[in-house]
ZAMARGU-4260 file (C-alpha; in steps of 0.2 Angstrom, whole numbers, plus 5000, padded with zeros to 4 digits):
<rodrens>
0) 5000/5000/5000 | 5006/5018/4997 | 5013/5026/5013 | 4997/5038/5013 | 4980/5032/5008
5) 4974/5041/4995 | 4956/5042/5002 | 4963/5053/5015 | 4965/5067/5002 | 4946/5067/5000
10) 4936/5081/5008 | 4927/5076/5024 | 4911/5077/5017 | 4896/5065/5018 | 4893/5050/5006
15) 4881/5053/4991 | 4865/5045/4993 | 4869/5033/4979 | 4881/5024/4993 | 4867/5023/5005
20) 4855/5015/4993 | 4867/5002/4986 | 4873/4998/5005 | 4855/4995/5008 | 4850/4986/4993
25) 4854/4968/4999 | 4866/4966/4985 | 4855/4975/4972 | 4839/4966/4977 | 4829/4980/4985
30) 4811/4979/4984 | 4811/4977/4965 | 4801/4960/4966 | 4787/4967/4976 | 4786/4984/4966
35) 4783/4974/4949 | 4766/4971/4956 | 4761/4989/4960 | 4748/4994/4948 | 4745/5011/4954
40) 4761/5017/4943 | 4768/5012/4928 | 4786/5016/4936 | 4797/5011/4951 | 4796/5017/4969
45) 4810/5025/4980 | 4827/5016/4978 | 4821/5004/4966 | 4821/5018/4952 | 4840/5017/4953
50) 4842/4999/4957 | 4835/4994/4941 | 4849/5001/4932 | 4861/4989/4939 | 4848/4975/4931
55) 4852/4985/4913 | 4836/4996/4913 | 4833/5015/4915 | 4815/5021/4918 | 4810/5033/4905
60) 4794/5042/4899 | 4788/5049/4882 | 4793/5068/4883 | 4784/5071/4867 | 4766/5068/4876
65) 4771/5071/4894 | 4763/5088/4895 | 4748/5081/4886 | 4746/5068/4899 | 4749/5079/4914
70) 4735/5089/4908 | 4724/5074/4906 | 4727/5071/4925 | 4738/5054/4919 | 4754/5049/4925
75) 4768/5052/4912 | 4769/5036/4901 | 4782/5028/4911 | 4791/5012/4903 | 4810/5006/4904
80) 4824/5006/4891 | 4834/4989/4892 | 4852/4987/4886 | 4857/4970/4883 | 4875/4963/4890
85) 4883/4958/4874 | 4903/4957/4876 | 4911/4961/4859 | 4894/4962/4851 | 4893/4946/4843
90) 4875/4939/4841 | 4868/4923/4833 | 4855/4925/4819 | 4843/4914/4830 | 4846/4926/4845
95) 4843/4941/4833 | 4827/4933/4828 | 4821/4932/4845 | 4825/4950/4849 | 4816/4956/4833
100) 4800/4946/4839 | 4800/4953/4856 | 4804/4972/4849 | 4789/4969/4838 | 4776/4963/4849
105) 4781/4969/4866 | 4789/4988/4865 | 4780/5003/4862 | 4791/5009/4848 | 4794/4992/4839
110) 4812/4996/4835 | 4829/4988/4839 | 4842/5002/4844 | 4860/4998/4841 | 4872/5008/4852
115) 4888/5014/4853 | 4891/5002/4868 | 4891/4988/4856 | 4874/4980/4859 | 4856/4984/4857
120) 4843/4992/4867 | 4824/4989/4868 | 4815/5005/4871 | 4796/5007/4877 | 4794/4991/4888
125) 4779/4993/4899 | 4780/4987/4918 | 4769/4971/4913 | 4781/4965/4902 | 4798/4969/4910
130) 4799/4951/4919 | 4794/4941/4903 | 4807/4951/4894 | 4821/4945/4905 | 4815/4928/4904
135) 4814/4929/4885 | 4831/4935/4885 | 4837/4921/4896 | 4829/4908/4885 | 4839/4916/4871
140) 4856/4915/4881 | 4855/4933/4883 | 4855/4945/4899 | 4856/4963/4903 | 4866/4961/4920
145) 4877/4976/4924 | 4874/4987/4907 | 4871/5001/4918 | 4873/5008/4936 | 4890/5009/4947
150) 4899/4993/4939 | 4909/4987/4924 | 4898/4989/4909 | 4896/4979/4892 | 4914/4976/4887
155) 4918/4982/4869 | 4930/4973/4856 | 4936/4979/4840 | 4925/4972/4826 | 4938/4967/4815
160) 4932/4955/4802 | 4949/4954/4792 | 4961/4948/4804 | 4949/4933/4809 | 4960/4923/4821
165) 4967/4939/4831 | 4948/4945/4833 | 4943/4928/4839 | 4957/4928/4852 | 4952/4947/4856
170) 4934/4943/4858 | 4936/4928/4869 | 4945/4939/4881 | 4932/4953/4880 | 4920/4939/4886
175) 4932/4933/4900 | 4934/4950/4906 | 4915/4954/4906 | 4911/4938/4916 | 4926/4940/4927
180) 4920/4958/4933 | 4901/4954/4934 | 4892/4957/4950 | 4891/4940/4958 | 4874/4943/4967
185) 4860/4931/4962 | 4848/4946/4962 | 4846/4947/4943 | 4841/4928/4943 | 4831/4929/4958
190) 4820/4944/4953 | 4819/4941/4935 | 4821/4922/4932 | 4813/4916/4949 | 4829/4909/4954
195) 4833/4899/4939 | 4851/4896/4932 | 4856/4909/4920 | 4858/4903/4901 | 4871/4917/4896
200) 4885/4915/4910 | 4894/4903/4921 | 4888/4900/4938 | 4889/4917/4948 | 4891/4909/4964
205) 4909/4903/4958 | 4916/4921/4962 | 4932/4926/4954 | 4948/4928/4964 | 4955/4945/4968
210) 4973/4947/4972 | 4980/4959/4983 | 4973/4969/4999 | 4957/4977/5000 | 4947/4964/4991
215) 4928/4966/4992 | 4917/4955/5003 | 4912/4937/5001 | 4898/4940/4990 | 4906/4954/4979
220) 4925/4950/4980 | 4929/4962/4965 | 4916/4975/4966 | 4911/4975/4985 | 4895/4977/4994
225) 4893/4996/4988 | 4901/4992/4971 | 4909/5005/4961 | 4909/5024/4966 | 4903/5027/4947
230) 4900/5019/4930 | 4914/5009/4923 | 4918/5005/4905 | 4931/4993/4897 | 4937/4989/4880
235) 4948/4977/4870 | 4956/4986/4855 | 4964/4979/4841 | 4977/4992/4833 | 4977/5001/4820
240) 4959/5002/4821 | 4951/5012/4835 | 4932/5008/4832 | 4929/5007/4849 | 4935/5024/4854
245) 4945/5018/4867 | 4949/5035/4876 | 4930/5036/4881 | 4933/5021/4893 | 4940/5019/4910
250) 4950/5003/4906 | 4957/4997/4889 | 4966/4981/4884 | 4976/4985/4867 | 4979/4970/4859
255) 4997/4966/4855 | 5000/4952/4841 | 5015/4942/4835 | 5014/4933/4820 | 4995/4933/4820
260) 4994/4927/4838 | 4989/4938/4853 | 5003/4939/4866 | 4996/4951/4878 | 4989/4969/4880
265) 4995/4987/4884 | 4984/4993/4898 | 4977/5011/4897 | 4966/5018/4911 | 4957/5034/4915
270) 4949/5038/4898 | 4931/5047/4899 | 4921/5060/4891 | 4906/5066/4902 | 4905/5084/4910
275) 4894/5096/4916 | 4891/5113/4908 | 4901/5126/4917 | 4907/5115/4930 | 4927/5117/4929
280) 4929/5102/4940 | 4922/5090/4927 | 4932/5088/4910 | 4933/5075/4897 | 4950/5066/4896
285) 4960/5053/4887 | 4967/5037/4895 | 4984/5035/4902 | 4996/5022/4898 | 5001/5010/4912
290) 5011/4997/4902 | 5010/4979/4895 | 5005/4963/4903 | 5005/4945/4896 | 4989/4936/4894
295) 4989/4926/4909 | 4988/4943/4919 | 4974/4949/4910 | 4960/4945/4922 | 4971/4949/4938
300) 4974/4967/4930 | 4957/4970/4926 | 4951/4966/4945 | 4965/4975/4951 | 4961/4993/4942
305) 4944/4991/4946 | 4946/4986/4964 | 4958/5001/4966 | 4944/5012/4959 | 4933/5004/4970
310) 4942/5008/4985 | 4950/5025/4981 | 4936/5033/4970 | 4926/5048/4976 | 4910/5042/4985
315) 4905/5059/4990 | 4904/5069/4973 | 4897/5058/4960 | 4902/5072/4947 | 4920/5067/4952
320) 4919/5050/4955 | 4925/5042/4938 | 4942/5034/4937 | 4949/5049/4927 | 4947/5061/4943
325) 4954/5047/4954 | 4970/5047/4943 | 4971/5066/4944 | 4968/5066/4963 | 4980/5053/4969
330) 4994/5053/4954 | 4996/5041/4939 | 5012/5033/4946 | 5004/5030/4964 | 4987/5022/4955
335) 4999/5011/4945 | 5009/5005/4960 | 4994/5000/4969 | 4987/4990/4953 | 5004/4981/4953
340) 5003/4976/4971 | 4985/4970/4969 | 4987/4960/4952 | 5004/4954/4959 | 5015/4959/4945
345) 5024/4974/4936 | 5019/4981/4921 | 5032/4978/4907 | 5036/4994/4896 | 5022/4998/4884
350) 5024/4988/4866 | 5023/4999/4850 | 5006/5002/4843 | 4997/5015/4834 | 4980/5020/4828
355) 4976/5025/4810 | 4959/5022/4807 | 4941/5023/4816 | 4925/5022/4810 | 4918/5005/4802
360) 4923/4997/4784 | 4906/4999/4777 | 4902/4986/4762 | 4910/4970/4760 | 4928/4964/4766
365) 4935/4947/4765 | 4943/4939/4780 | 4959/4930/4781 | 4949/4914/4783 | 4942/4917/4765
370) 4924/4921/4773 | 4915/4939/4768 | 4908/4951/4780 | 4896/4966/4776 | 4895/4980/4787
375) 4878/4988/4785 | 4877/5007/4788 | 4863/5009/4801 | 4859/5027/4803 | 4859/5032/4822
380) 4857/5013/4825 | 4839/5014/4823 | 4832/4998/4815 | 4814/5001/4811 | 4802/4999/4796
385) 4802/5016/4788 | 4791/5020/4772 | 4800/5013/4758 | 4814/5006/4769 | 4810/4992/4780
390) 4826/4991/4788 | 4821/4979/4803 | 4812/4967/4792 | 4827/4967/4780 | 4838/4961/4795
395) 4825/4948/4799 | 4825/4941/4783 | 4844/4940/4783 | 4844/4932/4799 | 4832/4918/4792
400) 4846/4912/4779 | 4862/4918/4787 | 4874/4904/4793 | 4887/4915/4801 | 4884/4928/4815
405) 4879/4946/4817 | 4892/4959/4825 | 4887/4975/4832 | 4900/4988/4830 | 4903/5003/4843
410) 4897/5015/4829 | 4880/5009/4828 | 4881/4998/4813 | 4880/4980/4810 | 4890/4967/4802
415) 4884/4951/4793 | 4899/4941/4798 | 4905/4924/4791 | 4897/4924/4774 | 4902/4911/4762
420) 4906/4915/4743 | 4890/4905/4739 | 4879/4915/4749 | 4886/4932/4747 | 4875/4937/4731
425) 4858/4933/4741 | 4862/4941/4756 | 4867/4957/4747 | 4851/4956/4736 | 4841/4956/4753
430) 4850/4970/4760 | 4848/4981/4744 | 4829/4976/4742 | 4824/4982/4760 | 4836/4998/4759
435) 4850/4992/4770 | 4862/4996/4757 | 4860/5013/4748 | 4873/5017/4734 | 4868/5037/4738
440) 4874/5036/4757 | 4888/5048/4759 | 4905/5046/4767 | 4899/5062/4778 | 4884/5051/4784
445) 4893/5036/4788 | 4905/5046/4799 | 4892/5055/4809 | 4884/5048/4825 | 4871/5054/4838
450) 4865/5048/4854 | 4846/5044/4857 | 4841/5059/4867 | 4824/5066/4864 | 4810/5059/4867
455) 4814/5046/4878 | 4830/5051/4887 | 4826/5060/4902 | 4844/5069/4903 | 4842/5076/4885
460) 4843/5095/4883 | 4842/5095/4866 | 4838/5084/4850 | 4851/5072/4844 | 4847/5056/4835
465) 4831/5066/4827 | 4841/5080/4822 | 4856/5072/4815 | 4849/5066/4798 | 4842/5083/4791
470) 4859/5091/4799 | 4870/5080/4789 | 4860/5083/4774 | 4865/5102/4776 | 4883/5098/4779
475) 4883/5087/4764 | 4877/5102/4755 | 4891/5112/4762 | 4905/5100/4757 | 4898/5100/4739
480) 4898/5119/4739 | 4917/5119/4742 | 4920/5103/4731 | 4923/5091/4746 | 4910/5079/4743
485) 4922/5064/4743 | 4928/5071/4760 | 4921/5068/4777 | 4922/5075/4795 | 4920/5065/4811
490) 4904/5073/4817 | 4896/5069/4834 | 4879/5076/4842 | 4874/5073/4859 | 4859/5079/4867
495) 4868/5084/4884 | 4885/5084/4892 | 4884/5066/4898 | 4894/5060/4884 | 4885/5045/4875
500) 4886/5052/4859 | 4905/5054/4861 | 4905/5071/4854 | 4921/5074/4865 | 4931/5063/4851
505) 4925/5072/4836 | 4932/5084/4824 | 4916/5092/4826 | 4906/5090/4840 | 4889/5097/4845
510) 4884/5096/4864 | 4865/5100/4868 | 4862/5116/4879 | 4844/5118/4876 | 4831/5116/4864
515) 4837/5120/4847 | 4854/5126/4855 | 4871/5117/4857 | 4890/5120/4861 | 4902/5119/4846
520) 4917/5110/4848 | 4931/5106/4836 | 4949/5100/4835 | 4949/5083/4839 | 4956/5070/4826
525) 4951/5056/4814 | 4961/5044/4825 | 4950/5048/4840 | 4966/5052/4851 | 4963/5070/4854
530) 4950/5080/4864 | 4941/5093/4855 | 4939/5112/4862 | 4924/5123/4864 | 4923/5135/4850
535) 4906/5143/4854 | 4893/5142/4866 | 4874/5140/4866 | 4870/5144/4848 | 4858/5139/4835
540) 4858/5127/4820 | 4858/5142/4808 | 4873/5150/4818 | 4882/5132/4819 | 4880/5129/4800
545) 4887/5147/4795 | 4902/5145/4805 | 4905/5127/4797 | 4903/5134/4780 | 4917/5147/4784
550) 4928/5132/4789 | 4925/5122/4776 | 4930/5137/4764 | 4946/5138/4772 | 4950/5119/4773
555) 4947/5118/4755 | 4958/5131/4751 | 4973/5128/4763 | 4973/5110/4769 | 4988/5100/4765
560) 4987/5083/4756 | 4976/5071/4767 | 4974/5082/4781 | 4958/5079/4791 | 4947/5093/4796
565) 4952/5092/4816 | 4970/5092/4811 | 4967/5108/4800 | 4957/5116/4814 | 4972/5115/4825
570) 4986/5119/4813 | 4976/5134/4806 | 4972/5142/4824 | 4954/5139/4823 | 4955/5132/4841
575) 4971/5128/4851 | 4974/5110/4855 | 4969/5102/4871 | 4986/5097/4879 | 4980/5093/4897
580) 4962/5091/4899 | 4962/5093/4917 | 4971/5109/4917 | 4967/5118/4900 | 4951/5110/4894
585) 4940/5124/4899 | 4952/5137/4894 | 4945/5146/4878
</rodrens>
């Protein structure tokens, strides 16, 4: 242990109420089971409103009709959004058909939402359908354990369809890490499955071993009785493709291969993008390099990083509770030394790696195993049957004949993976017939992304998903005006500063401030390794487009060969680079 416990540096303030809630929850059970039978409300009472998050759900309501219902003396139309646990984003066609059926028959909106957490969400599940939903997922071999709440969430893995053997190894480690860091409480099975065995995991009563001092209690050896101070996100990344945006995550395992075989990981800790408007104690930050570990130390390293954050993270101020703030408070080297102590090994020097691309490889690519992989661009990840574009039905038709698997990407797209040469033409025909492939989709549209935001997200301050398509049309028009139609900008829109749309790793990012108003950021890069800086605050769409028009004119006239817009924005002085996010992010 360090000579001075870093927790002593925290101000002497009371714990946040979330700490009481977790401590009194009986390992995440609360009174959720009895609350399900309360027919007086479509929502959850008291602590259960928060506790259901640990089971992968958020209580929401349709904000488009909230005022109307209140005027009618009705409760807002309360429902839940469920996020599935899907480490690495891989799902079978049979499982897909099952989730399609549930979304169609048992949700308010009928859609399947692919998220940038490399999984899918159901939106609009009414209270009577919640328990049947979990049982439905369990029958498919799926669950939603720990996809929200103060725990390690869905583990991402680079969707690499080309280097098949390396991806297979990395994906297996993503699954192992996910299971190793899961809550061990039986609350999920007890409440939703009436105590039956989970079909999606190993027996959770066989708790993983945590090496080193300060382990959790007997029920939760990694996470502890009060779980983590705040949400925790983990990735497995295969260079040179940064499709998971590793710097948005607390813990990252960067795969190092030799002769096509995985030999270990570089470990990076402390990335994250959430902030609060005007609160200079909050900021986005990139992850810090800790060092290299061989494969056999992977799970020990994961548990050690999580347990140090568990013990040293700020449990008084949730706005400063994420891992990046712990690193800033105690010092990176102090944190590293404690992780080494707990995992029983020293980090080796970082092995060479670099990132050159982000995004997804839209269309067909051939893997090293001779199989073909079709990446379908799904705007905003929303699979629904639109007029003349029945996207959801199209994926269902592919699932009926597909012999490989589906891979959900961290950019809200869908890969039809493992297609034989003989099946390739038939799958492409279905995709085209149902509007899943369009030759008119621009490069700019493929590199734009938004969070869900309104009408369902309770945190939303401005539109994002519903705003992005028409905003992209206008950006495409500006690109064409400046003879830049073959170019693209990494564009992200998020409805609030919580970071779900990953605007703080964009070349141009919009962060919602109020209805119809956004903060405009620029200066990130295409590789996703630099935080953008605030250019102008609280402006309208018209103002944003006028500014971007002037930027594109300058970029077209003065860019160097192959220079992305974010790099141009820094070189030309539109904004200064964010060199040290904790100290200069808020300096204009």
